[in-house]
KEVO-85180 format. One record per residue (C-alpha): residue in one letter; x, y, z. Coordinates in steps of 0.05 Angstrom, whole numbers, plus 5000, padded with zeros to 4 digits. Layout:
BEGIN
AXYZ
...
END
This chain:
BEGIN
M542821418712
T537320908707
G531221118745
S526020608726
V525319858718
T529719608663
W529218848666
R530018378608
R523418228574
R520517688531
V522617758458
A520617088428
A514416658419
L512516138470
T515615458456
A510915078502
V504015258529
L500414928587
L493015058590
P490515378654
L486214978701
A481015538706
G479816028650
L473716448667
P474017158696
L472117118769
S470617658820
A475717658877
S472817418942
T472517958995
A471017979069
W471318699088
A470018969158
A467219669168
P472220189143
T475920569197
E476821329191
H483721589210
I482922339198
T480622799253
N477223449232
G477723309158
T472123809144
F475724359184
T469324559220
D473424579284
G479025019258
T485724719239
D487424269297
P490723739294
W493523919225
W500624189221
A504524619171
G511824699150
G514225299110
T507425639113
T501725799162
L495125439169
A488525829165
A481225609165
R477525999111
D470225889094
G470325189124
R476624989086
L483924929105
C487925429064
V495225609062
D499326109022
V505025758987
P511226198972
A514826158905
G521725868895
A522025308946
A527324828922
N523524188938
P516223978943
W517023799017
D519824489035
V512524729041
S507924199070
I501624089111
G499423449142
H495923019194
N499822549240
A497921939281
V495621539220
P496020789235
L499220389179
A497919639169
A501319209117
G496118889071
A490319349093
R486419699038
Y486220449044
T481920979010
L484321699009
R479222228988
F479522978990
T477323608954
A482624118935
Q483924728892
A489425238879
S489225958858
A493625788798
P494725128761
V499724708799
T501423988814
V502423788887
K503923128921
A499422738969
N503422239010
V501821719062
Q508321509095
L512021309157
N513121909202
E520121699225
A526421429194
P526821119143
W520621519122
T517820949080
T512621189030
V506220769027
T503221178971
S505121808935
R500422138885
D501422738839
V495223168843
A493923678788
L489924268814
T486224858783
S482325438811
Q476025008812
P475124518870
G476223798850
T475123148888
H480622628885
T480121908907
Y485821418912
E485920688934
F492220348957
T494819768999
G498819849063
S506019619059
V508719749130
D506219649201
S506620259246
A502420689291
N506521299270
G504221459199
T502722129168
L498622419112
T502223009080
F500923479022
Q507523718994
L506424398962
G513324698947
G517424758884
A512825218843
A515925808807
T510326278828
A506526368893
Y499526088900
T494125918952
F492325198966
C485625008997
L483424329023
D476824039048
D473123399063
V479322979076
S478222249091
L483121679099
T479721009115
S482420309119
E479519609120
P482818939127
G486018649065
E483818039027
D485617339048
P491817209007
G490416469005
D495815939013
G503016098999
P507216728995
E506017318949
Q510817298889
V509217968857
D512418618881
N508619278878
G502418958850
R498119548872
F502920038839
D503320448903
E510720538886
G509520758814
T512220278762
L517620008809
A519019278792
W515019288727
Y517619328655
S514119528591
Y516119448518
G513019598451
T508320098483
T508520848499
D506421318555
T507120778608
G505821038678
V501321018739
T494721388733
D489921418791
G493520838824
A493620378763
L498920208712
C496620458644
T500120408577
T498520578504
V498919988456
P499820128382
G495519778331
G498019328276
L503018918315
A503718208287
N503917808352
P501317858423
W508317858451
D510618448408
A508318918464
G506918828537
V508018978610
G510318508664
Q514918328721
N521117888720
D524817468771
V518517118797
A520216468832
L516615868803
V516315158832
A514514548790
G508014238813
A506214808861
Q499215108859
Y498715848842
T493216358836
L494116968791
S489117518803
F488618228777
R484018778753
A484419048682
K480719468632
G481819758562
S479720358523
S476619858474
A474819118477
A481718878456
S484318168463
V490418078507
R493917498541
A495917388614
A501816928622
V506116648677
Q512316348644
L519716258645
G522816938632
E528316678587
D529216178531
P525215708522
Y519816148555
T516015538580
A509015748602
S505415538665
L499515978647
A497616298580
Q490616568585
P487316988530
L482017478552
T477918038523
L478218708559
D472119088582
T472119848581
T470519838655
W474619508710
K473818748715
S477018258763
Y480417628739
S483117018775
Y486516398748
T489115788785
F494515358754
T500414898768
G507715108761
A510914788700
G518214818723
D523015058776
S526215728763
A528016378797
K527216708729
G519716678723
Q515617228693
V508617508700
A507117798631
F501218148600
Q502018078524
L498318638490
G500218618416
G496118388356
A490318878356
A488619218290
T487819898324
G491220208383
F488320218453
T490020378525
F491019808575
C490419918650
L492319418704
D491719408780
D491618948841
V496218428811
S497617838856
L500917158846
V500216728907
G503316048915
G509915678911
R514815778967
A517916379002
E524816578982
E530616379026
P533516969065
Y539417269029
E546117179063
P551917519028
D558517149023
T563217609061
G569317169060
P574717209114
R573317649174
V579818029164
R578218589115
V583918899075
N584919319013
Q584918728966
V589219098915
G594519278966
Y598319838998
L603720338978
P610420209012
A610720909044
G603120959053
P598320789110
K596520049119
A590419879159
A585519309162
T579019159199
V577618509237
V570518279250
T570217919317
T566017839379
R572217939423
T572818589459
E580118539482
A586118679437
L587918099391
P594717879362
W595717949287
Q600917689239
L603117929171
R605617369126
D608917379058
A607116958998
A611116369024
G607516399091
A613516679129
L612017159187
V614417859169
A610918299221
S606318229281
G602718639333
T596118719369
S589519009345
T585719609371
P578519449392
R573519939361
G566919699389
V560619639346
D561219999279
A554620359267
A554720289191
S555619539191
G552919329259
Q559218919270
N563918899329
V570719049299
H578019169312
T583119579273
V589919309253
D595319819234
F601519549200
S603920189168
G610920079195
F612019509147
T614519789080
R617719209043
A614919128972
G612318448953
T606318058927
G601617568960
Y601817829031
T596217609078
L594117859146
V592117359200
A587917529261
A582417199303
G583716539268
E582216829199
T586716979140
S585317579094
H585017579019
P592017658990
F594618348972
D600918688947
I605519228973
S608219618914
A609920318890
E606720138824
L600319878856
Y595720368820
R599520458755
R594520078713
L588420338751
R589621038724
A588920768653
D583320288669
A579020818703
L579921288644
Q579020738592
F571920648617
F569921278581
Y572121028513
V567720398518
Q561920848540
R562521278478
S556421388434
G556621508359
I563121138345
A565020418332
I568820138392
D575419838367
G576719158396
G583919228376
L584519778428
V580519488485
G579618748471
A575218388421
Q569718258472
Y568419008477
A568219148402
R561519388376
P558619808319
A557220548329
G550820668367
H545521188356
L547621408286
G540921248254
V542720568226
A536520128230
P533619918277
N536920488314
R533521168308
G539921548320
D542222208350
T543822568285
D537022898276
V533422908342
P526823278355
C524623578420
Q519223258462
A512323408434
G511124158437
G518124298462
C521324658403
G520924748328
Y527824498310
R531923868309
L539123788331
D545023338314
V547123118383
R551422518364
G557422318406
G558522388480
W558321838532
Y552621388551
D551521638621
A550520998659
G546920338651
D542020628601
H543120978534
G541421678559
K546222258553
Y545422788606
V548723478606
V548823558682
N552122888695
G556622938634
G558723618660
I561723398726
A564822778693
T568123218640
A570523718692
Q573823168733
L577422888672
L579823578654
S581923688726
T585723028726
Y590223338674
E590124058701
R592523808768
T599123598735
K600724328721
T600324528795
A601623918838
A608723718855
T607222978846
G603623098780
R610323158744
F607423598688
G602923038662
T608222548639
A603621968658
L597622268621
G600922448556
D599422258485
G599421498478
S597821368552
L590821108536
R588020628484
V583721128446
P583221258371
E586221958378
R592821718407
G598721988367
N595722688355
R600523038404
I594823188452
P594322848521
D589522268514
V585522478575
L583923128538
D582022748476
E577122338517
A574222958550
R573423268480
W568822708459
E563922928512
L565223668503
D563223628431
F556623318452
L555423828506
M556324398456
R551624058407
M546224078461
Q546324838459
V539925178434
P541525508366
A541726258357
G535026548337
Q531026038375
P527326158441
L532226048499
A538126108450
G544725948483
M541825498537
A543124748537
H538024198531
H537823808596
K538423118565
V537122658506
H534721948514
D529821428492
Q522421578491
A521220958535
W525420488577
T528819918542
G530619248573
I537118898590
P541118718551
M540719238495
Q546619428453
P546620158430
Q546419988356
D540219558369
D536220068409
P529620158370
Q526720718412
P525621418385
R530321938416
E528022598444
L531123258465
H528523458533
P527424198550
P533324648566
S535024778639
T539125288675
A543124738709
A545024418643
T546825098614
L551525258671
N554724568666
L556224728594
A558925418612
A563525138666
T566424558627
A567224948563
A570925498600
Q575624988630
C576424688560
A578525358532
R584525438577
L586824708574
F586224618499
A589225298482
P596425038478
Y594224468433
D588424698389
T587125448388
A581025398344
Y577724888389
A579425298451
R576225898418
R570025498402
C569625258475
L570325968502
T564926228456
A560225678478
A561825818551
R560626558547
T554126458508
A551625938557
Y553226358618
A549826968590
A543626548573
A543526248643
K543626948673
Q537927148628
H534026518648
P536326368719
A530725918742
V529025428687
Y528824758722
A528424048696
D521823698709
P522823208767
N517422768737
D520622728668
G523322028679
N520321568626
G526021268586
G531621608625
G533621908691
T530922588712
Y537122938741
A532523488768
D535824038809
G531824598841
D537824998866
V542725238813
S546425748856
D552225248861
E552525168786
F552625928777
Y558525968826
W562225398791
A561225688721
A563226388742
A569526108775
E571625728712
L570326328667
Y574326778714
L580126288717
T580226258641
T579226988623
G581127378686
E575327848673
A572628268729
G565328128713
Y566127388726
L570227508789
G564627968814
D559627398805
V564326928842
T565227388902
A557727558904
S555726828910
R553926568979
H558125958961
H564526358958
T564926409033
G560025859052
D561925139068
V561524769002
F564724129029
T559123749063
S560323119104
S557122689050
G561322968993
F559723328928
G556523068864
W552823258801
G547523638841
S552424008886
T557924298843
A560324898884
A566124478909
L568724418838
G569325168833
R572525228902
L577724688887
D579725018821
L580025718853
A584825408904
T589325068854
V589125398785
P593526018777
S589526658775
G589627398790
L586627318858
S590027708913
T594727318958
A590127409017
E584027168979
R587726578949
D590226379018
R583226429048
I580525968994
R586125479003
Q585025469078
S577725279067
V580224659030
L585024489086
D579524589138
A574824129100
A580323609093
G581523659168
R574223499181
Y574522909133
L580622649170
S576922699235
T571022309207
Q575721789177
R579121669244
G572321549276
Q570321019225
A572820319240
Y572920169165
G577020809152
L572621179103
P571721939105
M564121909109
P559521879170
G556921199192
D549521349191
A544521099139
G544121799109
A551321729084
Y549721109043
F545621328983
W545121218908
G552221298881
A555421428949
N561921098928
S563321688883
N561922168941
I566721778985
I572021848930
N570422588922
N571922688996
A578522338982
V579522838925
V578923408975
L584023069020
A588722968960
T587923698939
A589523919010
Y596023509005
D597723828938
L596724518969
S600224399035
G604923809027
R602223539094
T602822779091
E596822679136
F592422909080
R595822459029
D595121869076
G587822029087
A586422029012
V590321379002
Q586821039061
A579921249037
M580720788977
D581720189022
Y574120189031
I572920188956
F577719608945
G575019138998
R576119399068
N568719409082
A563318989115
L561918589052
N569318459037
Q567518718968
S571819108919
Y567219568881
V571719628820
T571319098766
G577918728757
W581119018819
G581318578881
E580317848898
H572717928905
A570818488857
A564218718828
Q562918458758
N555318468747
Q554019208748
H547519458720
T548719628647
R545219458582
I551819418544
F556218978587
A550618518609
N554117848616
Q549617638674
A543517708628
D546917438565
E553317038570
R555217238499
L556517948526
P562418148569
H562518388640
P564019128650
P571319268634
A576619298688
G576419968723
S568720038725
L566220308792
A559620068822
G555120568857
G555720208924
A551820088987
N545120468987
A540920449049
G535120739009
L534320078971
D531520478912
D530619898864
P525919298872
Y531318778868
A535219078926
A528919248964
K526518528962
L533218208975
L536218679026
R530418939067
G532719109137
C540119139119
K545219549158
P547620119113
M554319809093
F550819159076
C545719489029
Y549219258964
V548718668917
D553018518857
H547118378811
I545418688744
E538218848765
S540219258826
Y541119928791
A540720318856
T546719968886
N550619688827
E550020138767
V555920458731
A555921198715
V560821678682
N560922148742
W562721578788
N568421358743
S570922068735
A571922108810
L575521438807
A579921678749
W581922308786
I583821948850
A587221378812
S591721878778
F593422178845
L594621498876
D599421288822
D603121948831
Q604321758904
G607721108887
T614621418886
A617221948933
A614422638922
P619123158893
A622423478953
T622724228960
A629524418932
A634124948960
C631925448907
T627026008896
V624026258831
R621826948813
Y617327008752
I616727688719
D611527878665
Y613528518630
G606628588598
R603528498530
W606628768467
Q603329368437
D599328968386
G596928498441
T599427858407
G604627668459
F608727858519
T615827848546
G617727508611
Q623427288654
V624826728704
E630226818758
V632726208796
T636626288860
N640625738894
T638825798967
G642725188987
T649925069009
T652324658950
T653424848877
V648324648825
D652324378766
G647724328705
W640424478711
T633624368680
L627924838697
R620624658683
F614125028690
A607225018658
W602925598636
A595725598659
T592825808592
D595125948520
P602126258516
V606625948463
L614126038470
R617226408411
E624426468433
A628626468497
W635426718517
L640426518571
G637825808566
K635525288515
A628025258518
T622724798488
Q615224748498
D610724128498
G603524328506
A603324808565
T609924568595
V616324948583
T623124618594
V629325038599
T636424758604
N642725138619
E647725418569
T655025228579
Y656525908609
N651225868664
Q650825128680
R653625238750
I649525608802
Q653725768864
P650425798933
G646726468937
A647526588862
T641926718811
V641126528738
M636126868693
V632326628632
G628527108587
F623226938535
N618127208486
A611426848481
T605526948435
T598126888454
A592726728404
L586926818453
T585327388500
L585826948561
T588827108629
K596126938636
P597726878711
P604626638734
P605625888734
A604225538800
L609625008798
F617025068782
T621924488788
L629424508784
N632523838766
G626023508785
T625323828854
V620424378871
C622725088880
S618925578923
S616326208890
G619726848910
END
């Protein structure tokens, strides 16, 4: 997922240039008061007071503060020392200075931040330490006002233990410069938040070093604008006075250009000032007049044109003038909030009304013609914590008549229209799954399948200007080989491909199909069969959802380190561009070099888990492919056990997301569970039962995701047939039911009806997928128990996603009256280039994120209540990006929802006994028998029995019934002599089946007789 600034950049020459009014470098005027010291006992001559420690113990040694840091802490902040009561002042200039050393080379973090929620960071610096004392000095500008700040040194996360020593700590502040007239238009001009809000292009190694933005500029570029750094979305006002000021230096006396201009065609310039860099810091200031009105202005430093390469560094960038932005007010539409898609006839139907009234209110349900069809009174709920709104709940579940264009009226407001239909989610299943085809890498997207607007050439196959994924090297010094890692899915809004995120997405697509073998409403996958999706592989007699998963599985296996190499069998963590690209950027046009990033244990276990699941699901369709998957899974799992603590670098985020994970115990549990379910081998079961996750609570209140995968293993152990004892299987299933019960309790306490807590901590990057994953747990509990309260909880959870929320916003493109359409993506970037399409219908946005982790959202939504922390804008990647793991959750639940449109198969008056007589002597097959007993009071006259094998058996012949097999599903119909089953009578069907792989072959979990479910005897 995108983790850095990715805005559109300038790509053409200026069409008009206005000369600046002042063109000479000037020193910034200053008026400093005496610096104020904020650290007490920074020399530690008086012991350790008032310093504090977490995860370690303070000690004064030889006039220094020293602590012993244990190995293996999951996060940097798990071991910390610090000094509280640091006053923070927005705009003040701070200087942090200290001397530090470590007994072994290590990088720690020095942070100055708010010491209370929301823990805002003022500055965060990575400090590389050695055994020799080193003095470090950092300057930064305050960004918040508070008397409750803290200086912390975060020391955890190292693989080996070490000793950290600190001395001569000073943190001083002095008042900031007079900003002059007008508001500040540049965000993060001091780079205290890293590169947040800044873009770079045509350069390499862009990052923040010692508090300044530095980038390497290649020599030989033809034009100044062929490389640069800058910031977009700067508001410009025609005729307004502005002052641009900054500090800069170069590794050589290169000529560059500072520009303030329109950030899109025709790129009209208000300022275009050439300057020659010094090799030491110099301050520059230019005053000019705005040339035009635009919210799409740009501060740009154009760096190309030098004969030889150089390093450019920039700091203290300020653009003062113009006018302040108007406060953002989202259009929330009518105050009656409904699921804008609609409701199932037999499902729950609830809405939320925003009102200042505290007493119950009358409501009316009206049909498309305006006729009153139902009425009642609301239930006051008080102030909803997540939205800050006073709200009421309306429950109209008792109304079941199908129809279109219904509206709900309350408090003088009329809701968006919605439908009541059993087929409400029929198309959503296909739309949510279709997303993966248009995200494919390495294949031309066929407009005849998905619409001409989505057609594009294959990306990343090495066709110029694209560097391609067919022969990718490791990062410098990483390995001595190159890999063909074509294919797979583009992970999110960028062109990166990540094994850990691809892993959970693949698992959920595979589980979408696997559920149909065990869930009564899954109907043996009839809605997910061959031809159900618009993919190139349709017509190959394999369910299309498996074909789609295979596209990613092939990529995951290509990421495996070859035999004979160091770390053989492990999986490279990710592959992506060497540097960030801008928006828009079609995959075939991406000019950046691609790099393999080092293997990680987390990625390796993702490969092991998904490949093991692949083996059992593909076995009935493609034995050779299933065997390949199983080999990859076994190899990966063994490699992970040999290298159990190889973690992705959390700072490896240039050009792609990091996806760092310092705790892989959950991935070990998940992978062992999948390998056990596929093979039945005792060794894998031993690893499952030895894991703390096997009996621990893996279903947290905020849901599971790519970094917390133990729940995937638990859900499959609860649902996939296996050799677990009845008692153990029942215990595991009960843990799912218990978690679902907690989610129901949470849901009932939320006025907007979502199964997530209402505090800010539950609204984070990609939280929509976690909300849906909690609904997945509820749906699974229903599949296991048949208890309608769980089904209704899962169905109602989706009301939030489709518009029953504070913003009245559907988060799925093409679904709902007011739906997201400007998600952050380089490919479907209509908002940046009208020639491109919006994301296709069925694309899920990440959702409200109280962290405001991108500059667009941070600037626009500062101070928002959690549920309001979202904007449907392409630049808000932290609230509005797309991602495969978010859409995989949507695809799973969409399939479940569509299965609930018609009445669930009732439990029939029958029992089934399945008998496995064991493998034949040569091990190639087995003989079995199914006995069906009529436990009812009426005769069954003509019958069809269905069941599905969990792995690879292939029916060879059957007797006492006519049997056929389609994939894993076996259908048996009666012979003429046994078509009638009298009450209390039993019919028997015998069979021989072959097995090409040495997989486990547990009894099927689901048997239906004439479409109704039989209990297992």
